N, C-alpha and C positions, 0 to 999 in steps of 0.2 A: 810685131813685138813677140818675142819668143816667150813661152810659158814654162814656168818651173813648178814642179810639184813640191809643196811644202807641207810636211806632216806636222800637225798641231795637236797637242793634248786637248782632251775634251774641255778642260777648264778654260783654256785660252779661246777656243772656238766659242764657248758660251759667253765669255767676257766681251768678245767682239760683236756679239749680237745685241747687247744692251744698248738702248738709245742714248748714248753719251756723245759729248763733243770731244774732239781730239785736236791736236795741233799738227799742222802740216808745215814741214820745213823744206823750203826750196832755196836755191842759190840765185842771187841776183847776177846780172852780167859781170859785176865787179867782184864776184865770188864771195860776197858777204851773205850771211844767212838771212832769210826772210821767214818769220814764223807767224802763222795765222791760225786762229781757231776755225775748225771746219766740222761739218757732219760728213760721214762717209759710210760706205758699205764694204764688206769684205766677202768674197766668194772663195772659200777654201779649195774648191775643186781645181780651178785653174790658178789659184793663188793670186787673185786679182782684186785690188782695192779700187774703189771709184769715188771721186769727189766731183760733184757738179758745181759749176761756178760760171761767172761771166768770162767771155773771151778776153775782155780788156782788164780783168783782174790781175794784179801783180803776180800772184801765184801762177796763173795760166801763162802769162807772158814769160815768167822765169823758166817754166818747163819748156815752152816753145823755143826760147832762145838757147836752151841747153842742147837741143837736137837729140839724136838717138842716144847720146851718152848721159842725158839728164837723169840724175838720181835724186830721190827725195826720201824723207823720213816722215812717217805718220805715227803719232804717239797718242794712245788713249790711256788716261790715268784715272784711278779712283782711290784716293788716299794713298796707301803704300803699295798698291797693286797697279801695275802698268804693263802695256804691251806696245812695242814699237815695231812697225812694219817698214822695211826698207826695200827699195828697188828702183828699177828704171821706170820713168814716167813719160807718157805722151799725152797730147791734148787732141781731142777729136770733136767734131760736130756732126759725125755720122748719125743720121736719124735713128737707125736701129740700135746703135750703142748708147745714144742718149736715152732712148725709150727704156732700155734695160736698166740703165743707171737710175732713172726716175722711178721705175717699178720697184727696184730694190730699196731705194731711199724711202719711198712711201710705205713699204712693208715694215722697214726697221723703225722709222720715226712716226708712223701712223699719221702722216701728213705729207702732202707733196712738197718738193723743194721749191724755192722761188723759181719763177720761169721768165727770166729776162729774155729779150729778143735775141741776145747774143749768147745763149746758153751753150756751154760746152761741158765735156766731161774729161777730167784728168784721170787716166787709167794708169795704175801702178802695178807693174809685174813684180810681185813681192818675191825676193830671193833671200831675205834674211829676216828673222823674227827674234827679237830680244824681249825678255819679260822678267818680271819680279813678282814673287808671291802668288803665282798662279800655277 
């Protein structure tokens, strides 16, 4: 997955560190949207968002079915303030990448994520950021 540098104002970076829930939009194989609430982390350096989930979850299956062209949107909102992160997504069960995702999640939400046996991480190479009132 190629990495893109995304310059973010300090207000958006701060907003994305708050322990909030977001929505992740993926596309089903029939191209209809699937929207689900998720917890996530965002690393502004490589512009990489991470969502941990089960391999069998609809969102993970949608990303896997989309192949290297799979695009997703991740939106965190708080009242009339919001940030949407868009980009290409992949699913991996690589132990090092999973460990990094769990470490970042635990730091952000002050609790470890659920740890099912089929834990995977959806990695989103963010290439577009939209926001309002930040």
